[in-house]
C-alpha atoms as one frame of an Amber mdcrd trajectory, in Angstrom:
protein
  96.421  72.720  76.165  95.449  72.534  79.824  98.093  72.454  82.465  98.210
  72.295  86.309 100.703  72.907  88.684 100.561  69.429  90.083 101.467  67.970
  86.506 104.901  66.476  86.057 105.560  69.197  83.358 106.308  72.301  85.245
 103.707  74.778  84.464 104.534  78.149  82.836 102.868  81.482  81.441 103.742
  83.611  78.407 104.721  87.378  78.973 102.661  89.638  76.826 104.307  90.995
  73.661 103.473  94.256  72.331 100.830  93.682  69.810 101.512  94.380  66.279
 104.930  95.264  66.944 106.770  91.883  67.899 109.327  92.319  65.281 110.438
  95.662  66.584 110.540  94.858  70.204 114.377  94.803  70.380 114.215  98.280
  69.370 111.422  99.072  71.410 113.395  97.704  74.569 115.898 100.412  74.279
 113.902 102.920  75.973 112.910 100.563  78.608 116.475  99.682  79.049 117.409
 103.328  79.210 115.032 104.276  81.743 116.252 101.297  83.886 119.820 102.323
  83.720 118.647 105.843  84.601 116.782 104.455  87.628 119.788 102.617  88.758
 122.309 105.576  88.216 119.719 107.901  90.052 118.874 105.731  92.991 122.550
 104.691  93.487 123.628 108.308  93.638 121.096 109.174  96.228 122.504 106.224
  98.413 126.224 107.244  97.899 125.256 111.075  98.510 123.344 110.558 101.600
 125.936 108.337 102.981 128.723 110.558 102.215 127.101 113.760 103.484 126.912
 114.135 107.249 124.319 116.971 107.090 121.877 114.501 105.221 122.012 111.864
 108.281 118.293 112.611 109.047 115.080 111.112 108.873 113.753 112.501 105.912
 116.803 111.489 103.944 117.150 108.152 105.573 113.653 107.465 104.324 114.812
 108.694 100.936 117.474 105.943 100.872 114.652 103.348 101.933 112.988 104.563
  98.778 115.956 104.215  96.760 116.515 100.722  97.859 113.148  99.651  97.214
 113.000 101.043  93.802 116.087  99.313  92.945 114.835  96.146  94.141 111.530
  96.564  92.436 113.030  97.520  89.118 115.699  94.889  89.010 112.949  92.146
  89.973 111.165  93.028  86.656 113.069  94.875  84.039 115.778  92.519  83.330
 113.356  89.514  82.601 111.627  92.063  80.349 114.611  92.804  78.364 115.405
  89.078  78.223 111.998  88.372  76.436 112.418  91.544  74.125 115.808  91.018
  73.003 116.281  87.223  73.058 112.722  85.983  72.560 112.542  84.335  76.059
 108.663  84.905  76.417 108.015  81.894  78.789 108.280  82.112  82.669 108.043
  79.263  84.936 105.153  78.806  87.705 107.648  79.352  90.594 109.401  82.275
  89.158 106.197  84.029  88.182 104.892  83.447  91.774 108.200  84.865  93.359
 108.174  87.857  90.896 104.523  88.510  91.881 105.291  88.405  95.641 108.337
  90.832  95.236 106.301  93.482  93.076 103.580  93.487  95.739 105.602  93.171
  98.945 108.016  95.862  97.784 105.104  98.177  96.584 103.700  97.755 100.127
 106.911  98.715 101.521 107.258 101.680  99.649 103.648 103.072 100.392 104.647
 102.461 104.145 107.651 104.387 103.872 105.824 107.299 101.922 103.409 107.388
 104.965 106.411 107.408 107.373 107.706 110.583 105.418 104.324 112.146 105.616
 104.444 111.901 109.620 107.921 113.089 109.589 106.722 116.129 107.572 103.774
 116.558 110.058 106.033 116.527 113.156 108.780 118.664 111.683 106.157 121.376
 110.933 103.453 120.960 113.586 105.654 119.738 116.491 109.296 121.089 115.613
 110.645 120.944 119.250 109.728 117.453 119.563 110.893 116.377 116.154 114.311
 115.175 117.021 113.102 113.349 120.137 110.482 111.471 118.349 112.035 110.772
 115.042 115.529 109.583 115.930 117.876 107.670 113.424 117.227 104.518 115.517
 113.276 104.952 115.305 113.675 105.673 111.423 115.532 102.398 111.092 112.905
 100.478 113.127 110.169 102.112 110.640 112.197 100.637 107.615 112.214  97.279
 109.014 108.497  97.335 109.928 107.676  98.685 106.415 109.419  95.625 104.851
 107.808  93.095 107.257 104.251  94.739 106.789 104.742  94.091 102.993 106.032
  90.411 103.403 103.229  89.556 106.054 100.403  90.857 104.061 101.302  89.857
 100.630 103.038  86.524 101.305  99.679  84.707 101.341  99.040  85.695  97.638
 101.435  83.246  95.953 100.503  80.640  98.603  96.794  81.132  97.819  97.576
  80.535  94.088 100.037  77.412  94.437  97.443  74.766  94.812  95.251  76.243
  91.878  94.934  74.459  88.602  95.752  76.574  85.547  94.074  75.623  81.962
  93.467  77.376  78.820  95.178  80.598  77.884  98.605  80.980  79.569  99.176
  84.480  78.176  99.454  87.365  80.635  98.392  90.923  79.824 101.724  92.366
  81.182 105.380  91.683  80.586 105.669  90.725  84.221 103.649  88.889  86.767
 100.813  90.443  88.755  98.479  88.806  91.163  95.311  89.787  89.359  96.799
  88.687  85.965  97.843  85.320  87.139  94.661  84.687  89.203  92.554  85.267
  86.027  94.139  82.275  84.341  93.155  79.744  86.913  90.442  77.447  86.154
  89.099  77.097  89.663  87.342  78.987  92.322  89.454  82.143  93.127  87.197
  83.709  95.438  89.526  83.515  98.439  92.351  84.876  96.492  90.195  87.686
  95.231  88.758  88.606  98.621  92.492  88.533 100.402  94.175  90.448  97.545
  91.216  93.138  97.656  91.641  93.244 101.597  95.560  93.459 101.543  95.517
  96.318  99.015  92.896  98.198 101.051  94.591  97.620 104.444  98.073  98.498
 103.251  98.171 100.907 100.153  94.345 102.209 100.676  94.929 102.941 104.578
  98.330 104.627 103.723  96.893 106.982 101.171  94.081 108.034 103.775  96.615
 108.533 106.524  98.919 110.559 104.060  95.903 112.974 102.984  95.143 113.209
 106.644  98.781 114.350 107.602  98.801 116.810 104.872  95.390 118.269 105.898
  96.725 118.660 109.434  99.823 120.373 108.045  97.667 122.617 105.710  95.894
 123.671 108.824  98.994 124.332 110.597 100.308 126.185 107.753  97.138 128.520
 107.327  97.684 129.705 110.926 100.861 131.538 109.861 100.454 135.305 109.430
 102.524 135.994 106.406 102.154 134.527 102.953 105.873 134.213 102.501 106.261
 132.101 105.724 103.330 129.762 104.613 105.044 129.080 101.195 108.582 128.602
 102.932 107.100 125.969 105.388 104.935 124.246 102.732 107.748 124.243 100.156
 109.621 121.451 102.282 106.535 119.169 101.301 106.872 119.554  97.887 109.401
 116.907  97.175 107.422 114.437  99.157 104.050 115.297  97.288 105.546 114.700
  94.241 106.900 111.521  95.231 103.464 110.389  96.569 101.918 111.224  93.176
 104.476 109.350  91.180 103.692 106.240  93.280 100.060 106.319  93.620  98.811
 107.696  90.289 100.312 104.860  88.289  99.207 102.293  90.980  95.674 103.760
  90.671  95.854 103.788  86.979  96.885 100.185  86.754  94.172  99.327  89.214
  91.486 100.963  86.977  92.889  99.163  83.816  92.493  95.963  85.432  89.171
  96.611  86.978  87.435  98.477  83.934  89.880  98.142  81.107  88.850  94.500
  79.850  87.922  95.962  76.284  90.949  98.171  76.266  94.032  97.332  73.825
  96.542  94.963  75.090  99.027  97.897  74.645  97.380  99.920  77.115  97.836
  97.121  79.938 101.658  96.881  78.666 102.209 100.542  78.914 100.554 100.919
  82.234 102.325  97.955  83.793 105.862  99.523  82.644 104.974 102.837  84.019
 103.817 101.544  87.186 107.202  99.757  87.912 109.540 102.653  86.252 108.080
 105.780  86.781 108.672 106.092  90.688 112.128 104.592  90.346 113.140 107.111
  87.748 111.181 110.138  89.037 112.163 109.862  92.779 115.789 110.541  92.929
 115.215 113.592  90.191 112.469 115.137  92.357 114.868 115.027  95.377 118.047
 116.082  93.392 116.164 119.076  92.015 114.661 120.091  95.418 117.619 119.430
  97.639 120.593 121.641  97.260 123.162 119.388  99.350 122.436 116.452  97.019
 122.978 118.660  94.021 126.236 119.771  95.261 127.327 116.300  96.179 126.570
 114.811  93.019 128.617 117.366  91.277 131.543 116.721  93.449 131.260 113.090
  92.796 131.600 113.717  89.011 134.342 116.319  89.597 132.574 119.268  88.487
 132.359 122.540  90.673 129.249 124.724  90.871 131.231 127.921  90.487 130.514
 129.711  87.142 133.312 131.626  85.556 133.562 135.379  85.985
């Protein structure tokens, strides 16, 4: 039945169910809930550890706190609603709620991309200009970068829901994910979506695309500086400080690129692929980021052990 957002009835969309496994969705939601709880615990632990450990009050770890906060917000904006659908059958999502969720997903993703770029610049300055690092990346400058990252995400992606707001929607109301994405909602409109398509692509290229290019450029400069070192041991020692950040960048951009490819070229793929890729995009960075930095940072390891009243001393 056709519907329009200008009608008296509030328009709504239908979240994607797992095809062929609708009866088992309550059980399949348990791994999703477990991943969400793990993301909450891991990112909250990072925030508590950095706050409690004075030696971690440095730009790299302040940026890590920003990543943790963004991941918490992004997961909380999506996963509880998915769990309500899987456990209680609440498949329908209102037009306004869908646009808000869509905006939060895109704006927070843009902010995370900006923070990852800032972390790459931090690594570049620390390795290539170590004497100027403390003067350039002060805690005050780091806080301003965080505010700019959030403002950038809001300014670039606020027009997306505004462009969709006046459009009529008709025909199918079924989304291809268990949450709202701009491309997904836009495809259900029965009107000219060219302005929305053009602006959405432009915003993605100017934010995530540009950030990815600049991150690669930063690491090319870092690699060039590392190769100037005479000893291989020194090269490995210096470059090892970047490993955690490289892993976090891959955990963010690989699902993002995968989801984009599925939307662009995966029209003939099974619906399950779209659902899995969407959930991977939302949860993988939130789950992996605290694990990666927890494994790579001894101060975080020790502080977490002390928080749960376990010492790292082995019995003799």
